N, C-alpha and C positions, 0 to 999 in steps of 0.2 A: 291289691288282686293277688289272691292266691290261686296261681293258674301258673301250668307249665308254659314256658316260654322257648319260641325257637328263633333265634338271633341271628340274622345274616347282614353281614358288615360290608358292605358295598354291594347292595342287592340290584340294582336298576341293570346291568348289564346281563349278557347271554348266560353266563355261568351262575349269576345270583338267582335270575327268575327260574334256572332250571333246578338249583336247591330248592327254592320257594314250591315248586312244583312237586319236585319229591317229597317235602313235608306235607304237604296238600293229598298226595297218595298214600302216605303213610298213616296220617292222623288228618281226616277233613277238617276236623272241628280246632285244630291246632290254634295256639295265638302267636302269631308270626309278625315279628318285628324286624324292619330293615332299615339300614341306614345307607344316606346317599350324600355325596357333596353338592346336588343340587336344591333348588328349592321347590321340588316338585314331590308330590306322594309318590311314592312306588307300587304299581299293580299288585295285587292279591296279597299285599300285607294287612293287616290289622292297623298297625300303627308305622308310621314313616319318622325316623328322626332326619332330619333335614339338615345340610350344612355342614357335614362332617370331611374333615379334609386332615390327614394325618400330619401334611406339614405344620398345622396349627398346633401349639403347645397344648392348647385346653381341650384338644378332642376327645381323649379319653376320660375328661370329667363331664364334658357335655353327654357322651352315651350314657355314661353311670347314673346321670342325673334325672337323664330320660325313662330310666327304667323304674320299675316297683322296688320299695325297699325289700332287700333281701330276697333277690328273686330267684326262681327256679329255673335256670336254664338248661334245657336238655341237650341242646345241641347249639353250638356257634360256628358258624361260616364266616373265615375271616378272607376276602377275597382280594381287597386292594393289592397292589404289589407295583413297586415303582423302582426303575434303576436306569442307567445307561446304556442304552441298546445301539443298534444300528453300528455295530463292530464287533470285531472276534472277540471272543471270551479271553484271549490272550495279550489283547491290547487293555485290558480293564486294570484300573489302577486300584490299590489297596484303599483309597479314599472313597473312590466310586462303589467299591463294594459294600465297605462300611456304609455309604450313604444309603444302598440300597436295602440291606440289611435294617436301618433304623427306622426306613419308612415302611418296609413290608412285612417284618418280624418282630420286633420288637414292640408295637402298640399289641400285637396278638398277646404276647408273652404277657404283657401288663394287664389284659383284658382279663386273661385266664386266672390270673393272679388275685384281683378283685372279686371276678363274677363265679368263680368255678363251676364252671359249665360242665356237664358230666363228660360231653365230647366236644373236641374242637376240630374242625377240619380247613383245611388250607390248601392250596392247589400248586401242583408242581408241572414238570413238563420232561418229554425223553431228551434230555441235554447230551446222552450218550450219543445221538446221531449227530453226525458233523455239518448237516445244514444247519441247525440251530445253534451249535456253538459258534458258527462265523456271523451271526446277525445279532446273538441275544446279548454280547457285552457282560455288563456286570452281574444281569439277572441270572445267566447260568449259575452264577456260585450262590446267590440267595436261593434258588429253587434245590442246589444240592443241600443246603444248611436245610431245608425245609425236609427234606427226606430224612437227614441224619436225625433230626429231631424226633420224628415220627417214630423211626426205627427205636431209638432210645427212650422213648415214651408213649407206647403205644395205648397204654391205659387212659390219656389226657389227650393224646392228638392225632389224627389221621391224615395223610397225603392222598389225593386223588390227582394221580399223574395221567394227564389229557395228552391226545395227540393232537394235531393242529385241526382248528377249528375255525369256523369264520366268525370274526368279532371284531367290534371297533378296536379293541387293543391291538390284534394283529396287523390291521390296515394302517394303526398308527406307526408301527414299527416298521413296516415296508416303505410308507411314506419317509419317514426319517432315514432310513437306509438308502434309498433312492437319492436324497436330497445329498446325502455323504459321499457317495458315489461321484455325483456332479460336481460335488465342491473339491474332490481329490482327497478327501479325508481317508476314504476307505482306499486300503493298497490295492494298486491296480493288479497284483496278481491274486487276490481274493477270489476263491474258485468260486462260489455263488455269485460274485458282479459278473466274472467271466463268463461264465454259462449262461448267464441271463442275457447278457450282451448277443452271444451267440443263438440265443432261442428264438429272437422275434416276437416274444410275447410281452405282455404288460408285465411289469413287475410280481403283482399280485397274482397273476394266472400261472405264471412260471414257477412263484416259491411254491402254491398249492401242488402244482405237478410234481416237482421233487419232494416234496412232503411225504405226497402219496406212494411216490417211487421209494423213497426211503425208508418210510414205516412199512410197506407192505415185503420189503425184501427184509427187513430185520424180524416182523414177526409172523409171517405168514406161516411158516412150518410149523408153528406152534397149534394152528386151528385148520379145521376143515372148513369152515365157512369162509368166501371171499372177502378181501380187503374193501373198505368201503372208509371215506373220511369221517370223522368224527363231528356228531350233531349235537345238540343241546340235549335230546332225547336220550343219549348216551350217558351225558352227565347227570340226568337225572335218576339213572338206572344205577350209578356209580353211588350217590346220593342215599337210594334207597337201600343199598347193601350195609352202608354205615348206621342208617338209623334201625336196622334190623342185627344190629350188634356184629356186624364183621370184625374178627379178631386180628385180621392182618393190619401192620400200620400204612400197608401203602396199596393203592387200588389203582391199577391201570386201566385205562381206557383209551381204546383206539377202534371206532365205529363200535359194532357189535362184539368186539372182542374186548371183555371185561375180564381181569384176572387179578388176584392177591399177588403181593408181592413185599418181601422183607430186606431188600439189597439195596444197597448205594449204587448209582450208575457208575459202569467202569469209564472213567475218563483217559485221555492222553496224558502221558507222565507229567508235560508242561502244566495243563489246566489240573493235575491233581495235586501237583507241588504248589500250585496257588492255592486250591481249596485247602489244603494244609496248614498253608502259613499266613494267608491275609484273610480269613474270615475271621470276623471279630469273634472275641471270648465273650459268651453270655451266660455264664456260671450264675451272676448275681440276679439275673433275671429267673433263670431255672430253677433256682433254691426255692423261689416262691411260688411255684406253680403247684 
């Protein structure tokens, strides 16, 4: 098949569907291929590659074998991410950080080296905001590394840095955090846990409330329009900017506030030191992309 391909790795969730919608808006006739860990077809894809889980050693080979020979990949979105969460960033161990990077970044770099997409997009978060650092665990450092890679390789990699939005992944993290609190795994002095217990709200509603307050407080002064929580349509708009050739390595998205960025998040000294000393060296992968 001699046709441009838009490859969405992990296409079944909210952000994957938002990426597909952006492609359809940009080029309605585009050939979209999506992957999923399930055995079901993904809506709005021309082809679904099922049963892809990056815990499996053959996941890369399965994706490549399911594509045409020597494909032209106009854009690859790499969405899967996994790591130890439901704990503060400062509690993450070097092994937990390595495991998260092994699942969330290294497969992306391997696919880039094999498929040579014109541009690759991955997802980050506003980890400079304290409420995220208190629950996002090892994933804080994975997202920091994604930002760093995009800044160093903007011609090959873009990061969309999202505000908090409603998703299965967010609900899963909050369920784990609530269980960790109940079991005593989370320190009793954890500020998010303390504030939640005082609030009288469900953890999900409380978290969305503090996310909204933190995001608005951090960024409202940059914009004339009022804050609102991020939705799938905002993610779609960010992807459309990538498809139209956005030069900045990072696109920030909080509701209808969408702006380019080329800076790493500023972390507290302890987390910054951890990022500098505990993130694995990826030079062997980067020299191949």
